[in-house]
C-alpha angles and dihedrals in degrees: 000000000000101000126102123213094013091155093048096058119080122230126225104286094222091051093044090048093050090046091048091051091048089049092048093049096050119334089187093071100042109110114204113202126173091229091055105035135045117231093236091052093053095046093047091049090050094052093048093044093052097043092051098045115106091248095045114201093190127064117242088240092069 
């Protein structure tokens, strides 16, 4: 990766919501491609997905 601060920038709320819905439905079938998804949308979705899972890997403070 050649991007600085990728976890500090927010993604587009609509795209993040759609990705989060797709991950929640079935994360194994979600295909992430650079030409289809912006990096900030993916990282914002990942933060949200991990922090809202039952076995949260990220603290709520993040």
